[in-house]
C-alpha positions as CSV (number, residue, x, y, z in Angstrom):
1,X,169.5,83.6,-51.0
2,X,172.3,85.2,-49.7
3,X,174.1,85.2,-46.4
4,X,177.1,87.0,-45.1
5,X,179.9,85.7,-43.8
6,X,179.0,87.0,-40.4
7,X,175.2,85.8,-40.5
8,X,176.8,82.3,-40.9
9,X,179.5,82.4,-38.3
10,X,176.8,83.3,-35.9
11,X,174.4,80.6,-36.8
12,X,177.1,78.0,-36.6
13,X,177.9,79.2,-32.5
14,X,174.2,79.1,-32.2
15,X,174.0,75.1,-33.6
16,X,176.7,74.0,-31.3
17,X,175.1,75.7,-28.0
18,X,172.1,73.1,-28.8
19,X,174.0,69.9,-29.3
20,X,175.9,71.0,-26.3
21,X,173.0,71.5,-23.9
22,X,171.4,68.5,-25.9
23,X,174.1,66.4,-25.1
24,X,174.5,67.6,-21.5
25,X,171.0,66.9,-20.5
26,X,171.5,63.3,-22.4
27,X,174.5,62.6,-20.0
28,X,172.8,63.9,-16.6
29,X,170.7,61.1,-16.1
30,X,173.3,58.3,-17.5
31,X,175.9,60.2,-14.5
32,X,173.2,60.9,-11.8
33,X,172.2,56.5,-12.1
34,X,175.8,55.9,-11.8
35,X,176.6,57.6,-8.7
36,X,173.6,55.5,-7.2
37,X,175.1,52.0,-8.3
38,X,178.5,52.9,-7.1
39,X,177.1,54.2,-3.8
40,X,174.9,50.8,-3.7
41,X,178.3,48.5,-4.5
42,X,180.2,50.4,-1.3
43,X,181.0,47.9,1.7
44,X,178.2,48.3,4.4
45,X,179.4,50.4,7.2
46,X,178.5,49.9,11.1
47,X,174.4,50.4,11.3
48,X,174.1,53.1,12.7
49,X,171.3,53.3,16.2
50,X,168.1,55.0,15.1
51,X,166.3,57.6,17.2
52,X,163.4,55.8,19.0
53,X,161.0,59.0,18.1
54,X,161.0,56.7,14.6
55,X,161.8,59.8,12.5
56,X,164.7,58.0,10.9
57,X,167.4,60.4,12.3
58,X,170.5,58.9,13.8
59,X,170.9,59.5,17.6
60,X,173.8,61.5,16.8
61,X,171.8,63.8,14.9
62,X,169.4,64.0,17.6
63,X,171.5,64.4,20.6
64,X,174.0,67.3,17.9
65,X,170.5,69.3,17.5
66,X,168.5,68.2,20.6
67,X,170.8,67.1,23.3
68,X,168.3,64.2,23.7
69,X,166.0,64.0,26.6
70,X,166.5,64.3,30.3
71,X,164.3,64.0,33.0
72,X,165.3,64.4,36.5
73,X,163.2,63.8,39.8
74,X,164.0,65.4,43.2
75,X,162.2,64.2,46.2
76,X,162.9,65.5,49.7
77,X,160.9,65.3,53.4
78,X,161.6,66.4,56.9
79,X,162.4,64.5,59.9
80,X,161.4,66.0,63.1
81,X,163.3,65.9,66.6
82,X,161.3,62.8,67.8
83,X,162.0,61.2,64.7
84,X,158.3,62.0,62.7
85,X,158.6,62.1,59.0
86,X,154.8,62.2,58.8
87,X,155.3,59.9,55.7
88,X,153.6,56.1,56.5
89,X,149.9,55.8,55.7
90,X,147.0,56.0,58.9
91,X,149.2,58.0,60.8
92,X,152.1,55.3,61.1
93,X,149.6,52.5,61.1
94,X,149.7,51.0,57.9
95,X,153.1,51.0,57.0
96,X,153.8,49.6,53.6
97,X,154.4,45.6,53.8
98,X,156.4,43.7,50.8
99,X,156.9,40.4,53.2
100,X,155.1,37.3,51.2
101,X,153.5,36.9,54.7
102,X,150.3,38.1,56.7
103,X,151.7,41.0,59.0
104,X,151.2,44.1,59.9
105,X,153.3,47.1,62.2
106,X,153.5,50.9,63.3
107,X,156.2,53.3,62.5
108,X,158.1,56.0,64.0
109,X,154.7,58.5,62.9
110,X,152.3,56.5,65.4
111,X,154.9,55.6,68.4
112,X,155.8,60.1,68.9
113,X,152.1,60.2,69.5
114,X,151.9,57.8,71.9
115,X,152.2,58.3,76.3
116,X,155.6,58.0,76.7
117,X,155.1,54.8,79.0
118,X,154.7,52.9,76.1
119,X,156.3,50.0,75.5
120,X,156.8,47.4,72.5
121,X,153.8,45.1,73.5
122,X,151.1,47.6,74.6
123,X,151.9,49.3,71.2
124,X,151.0,46.3,69.0
125,X,147.7,46.8,70.9
126,X,145.3,48.1,67.8
127,X,147.2,46.0,65.4
128,X,144.9,42.8,63.3
129,X,144.9,39.6,65.6
130,X,146.5,41.2,68.5
131,X,144.9,41.6,72.1
132,X,147.0,43.2,75.3
133,X,146.3,43.5,78.7
134,X,148.2,45.4,81.6
135,X,148.9,45.1,85.1
136,X,149.5,48.9,85.2
137,X,148.4,52.0,83.5
138,X,152.4,52.7,83.0
139,X,154.0,50.3,81.2
140,X,156.3,49.7,84.3
141,X,155.3,46.0,84.7
142,X,154.6,43.0,82.6
143,X,151.9,43.2,79.8
144,X,150.1,40.3,78.6
145,X,149.5,39.8,74.8
146,X,148.2,37.4,72.5
147,X,147.7,37.1,69.3
148,X,145.3,34.7,67.4
149,X,144.7,32.8,70.5
150,X,148.6,32.2,71.9
151,X,149.9,34.3,74.3
152,X,153.3,36.1,74.6
153,X,155.7,33.0,75.7
154,X,154.3,31.7,72.5
155,X,155.3,34.6,70.4
156,X,159.2,35.2,69.6
157,X,160.7,38.9,70.4
158,X,163.5,40.4,67.9
159,X,165.0,43.8,69.2
160,X,167.3,45.1,66.2
161,X,167.9,41.2,65.8
162,X,168.8,40.2,68.9
163,X,165.8,37.9,70.8
164,X,164.5,39.5,74.0
165,X,162.4,36.3,75.8
166,X,163.9,34.8,78.8
167,X,165.8,31.4,78.2
168,X,163.8,29.7,80.5
169,X,159.9,31.0,80.8
170,X,160.0,33.1,77.3
171,X,158.9,36.2,79.0
172,X,159.8,39.1,76.8
173,X,159.9,41.9,79.8
174,X,159.5,44.3,77.0
175,X,158.8,46.9,79.8
176,X,162.0,47.0,80.9
177,X,163.8,47.7,77.7
178,X,163.8,50.8,75.7
179,X,162.4,54.0,76.4
180,X,159.4,54.4,73.8
181,X,161.5,57.7,72.4
182,X,164.1,55.7,70.9
183,X,161.5,52.7,69.3
184,X,162.0,53.4,65.5
185,X,159.3,50.9,64.5
186,X,157.0,47.7,65.9
187,X,156.1,44.7,63.6
188,X,153.9,41.9,64.2
189,X,154.4,38.9,61.9
190,X,151.0,36.5,63.2
191,X,151.8,33.6,61.0
192,X,155.2,31.9,60.9
193,X,158.4,33.6,62.3
194,X,161.2,34.3,59.7
195,X,163.1,31.0,59.5
196,X,166.6,32.4,60.1
197,X,165.1,33.7,63.6
198,X,167.3,32.9,66.4
199,X,164.3,31.1,68.2
200,X,162.4,27.8,69.0
201,X,159.3,28.5,70.6
202,X,157.3,31.4,68.4
203,X,155.0,29.0,67.3
204,X,152.4,32.0,67.6
205,X,154.5,34.3,65.1
206,X,156.9,37.3,65.7
207,X,157.3,40.4,67.3
208,X,160.1,42.5,65.1
209,X,161.3,46.0,67.1
210,X,164.2,48.1,65.6
211,X,165.7,51.8,67.5
212,X,165.8,54.9,66.2
213,X,168.9,55.8,63.8
214,X,170.9,58.2,65.4
215,X,170.4,61.7,63.4
216,X,173.3,63.1,61.1
217,X,173.1,66.3,62.6
218,X,174.2,67.2,66.5
219,X,171.8,68.2,68.7
220,X,169.3,67.3,71.5
221,X,165.8,66.1,72.6
222,X,163.7,66.5,75.3
223,X,160.7,64.7,76.4
224,X,159.3,65.3,80.1
225,X,155.8,64.0,80.8
226,X,153.5,63.5,83.9
227,X,149.8,62.4,85.6
228,X,147.9,60.8,88.3
229,X,149.5,59.0,91.2
230,X,152.6,61.7,91.1
231,X,153.5,59.8,87.9
232,X,156.6,61.0,85.9
233,X,159.1,60.7,83.3
234,X,161.9,62.7,82.1
235,X,163.6,61.6,79.2
236,X,167.0,63.6,77.4
237,X,168.9,62.4,74.2
238,X,172.4,63.8,72.8
239,X,173.1,63.0,68.8
240,X,176.5,63.2,68.1
241,X,175.5,63.5,64.7
242,X,178.5,62.7,62.1
243,X,181.4,62.7,63.8
244,X,184.2,63.9,61.1
245,X,184.8,61.7,57.6
246,X,184.6,58.8,59.9
247,X,180.9,57.9,58.6
248,X,180.3,57.2,62.5
249,X,177.3,58.7,64.6
250,X,175.3,57.9,67.6
251,X,173.3,59.0,70.9
252,X,173.2,58.9,73.9
253,X,169.9,58.8,76.3
254,X,169.1,58.7,79.9
255,X,165.6,58.4,81.5
256,X,163.9,58.5,84.9
257,X,160.4,56.9,85.7
258,X,158.4,57.1,88.9
259,X,154.6,56.4,90.3
260,X,153.3,56.7,93.7
261,X,151.2,53.1,94.1
262,X,147.9,54.9,95.0
263,X,144.8,53.1,96.5
264,X,147.0,49.9,96.2
265,X,149.1,51.2,99.4
266,X,152.1,52.9,100.4
267,X,155.3,53.0,97.9
268,X,155.9,53.4,94.8
269,X,158.2,52.2,91.5
270,X,161.7,53.6,90.2
271,X,163.0,53.2,86.8
272,X,166.2,54.9,85.7
273,X,167.2,53.7,82.4
274,X,170.3,54.5,79.5
275,X,169.7,53.4,76.0
276,X,172.9,54.1,73.5
277,X,173.0,53.4,69.6
278,X,176.4,54.1,67.2
279,X,176.1,53.2,63.4
280,X,179.0,53.0,60.8
281,X,177.9,53.5,57.4
282,X,180.9,53.5,54.5
283,X,180.4,51.8,50.6
284,X,176.9,51.8,49.0
285,X,174.3,51.3,51.6
286,X,176.9,48.8,53.8
287,X,176.4,49.9,57.8
288,X,177.0,48.1,61.4
289,X,175.4,49.9,64.9
290,X,176.2,48.5,68.0
291,X,173.3,49.3,71.1
292,X,173.8,49.5,74.6
293,X,171.2,49.1,77.4
294,X,170.5,49.7,80.8
């Protein structure tokens, strides 16, 4: 067989290429396994947090590509000029209770719907275990109250944390205390009173009343009422709103109430009353209030 020099050189080059390709194919797995061993032998770094979705991606990767998951909930409600929010179940007769005892109450949503002659005692007449009788329909004289058979002299009365009852005969005199337009809520505890309550005659329970908080906006409120036997009531309240950046806001109110004695004889009854409340707020939920009643 005759081969030329040119054919022989081409055959040598092809054989050299085949040998090089075979050597490269055999060395590639070894190189790959060597790199894996090298990775395993490296010291372990700080562990990365895994995402809660369970897809194996780190939190940094999720934050980079998905931006994370964020939920924003915005709630709001309006408050009318007389303090009604329409947020209490039962029209204000079923406020949410969290105290570990038997108690019930009324809120501003219920109080604003009652007659302007209402007072603390008459407002709780529909609550469980409570019986109220009145000497007159205009709320100007003392009312009688019983809670589970115990009368008002055996109940503890609190208004904004201060005791109301006379220290001698324990009569509460709620009809002359505060205008119903300025009442925020009334709560009745049909069992035992608070352990730190500032009275010692409350064997029948406790009645707690709070005043309406001043508005954050300056304004006013006027209420007029009239009825039989020349009954009339005029009420006006002025709110300062937030006073600058001081955190202070307040209101001052004045009322006049009167009626004739009617069939019981000549005469009548007049009442002039002034309420005032100022609140100072600071920090995270800190506040102090000053109340003036006349």
